[in-house]
N, C-alpha and C positions, 0 to 999 in steps of 0.2 A: 504494500500500500504506500509506503514511503517513496518508492520509486515513481509511482504515478504522480505524486505531488511535485517531485523533483523535475520530472519531464514537463509538467504544466508550467512550473516556475521558469524553466529555461526557455520554453517556447513562447511564453506570453508575459515577459517581465513588466511591460508598460502598464498592464492592467492592475498590478499590485501597487504601483506608485501613484497613478492618477491618470488624467486625460490630457494628452499632449496635442498641441496644435501650433499653428503658425500665424503670425500677424504680418501680412505682406506689406502693409504701409510702413511699418516700423522695422521690417526685416529682422524679426525676432521670434524665436520659439517661446511658447508660453506653456505653462502647465497648471491645470486645475487639480488640486489635490483630491485624493480619494475621500469621499464622504461629503463633499460640497453638494448642496441641492441647487442644480442648475436649471432655473426656470425664469421666464420673463417676469420682470418686476423685482426679482430678488437681487441682493448684493452678494457677490462672491469674492473670494480672495484668489488671485492668480500669482504665479511666480513668473517673472519676466527675466528670461535668460540673458537678454541684452544688457539690462541694467543691474542684474544680479540682486533683485529685490522683490518683495511682495507688494502687490497693489490691489486695491479694492475697486471692483468694477460692478456697476449696476447694469443688469442685463436688460437691454431694450427690445431685442428680438432674437429669435432662433429659427433657422431654416435648415431642413435636411436636403442634401444634394447627393444622391447615391450613397456612398459609404462615408461621407463627410457631413459635418454639421457646421453651419456658419453662425457664429454668435456675434451680434453687434451689441456694444455696451459703451458705457461712459465711465471714465476714470473719476471716482468720487473726489479725489484730491485736486486734480488739475482741470476737470471738465472736458478733457480730450476724449473724442469719440474713437473707439477702437473696434476693429473687426478681426475675429479669429476664425481660422478654418481648422476645425478640430477633427482628428482622425478617429 
């Protein structure tokens, strides 16, 4: 049984850590940590790999495109609008 969990961990490591995506406007990878409730109108915390810091984003809209989800949101500190393509 331990071998099954090891195989799952090695094949799907991103699911354990969170939801990874990309912000094409900022040329930055972002991550939404596991356990965040991602819904329109909610505020979430993301990790921005370009700035190496956590940011709070209020979700304005979400759209599914094939295997990806586009999230549009507003940075609650700067008022900057951001768009993430999540895998």
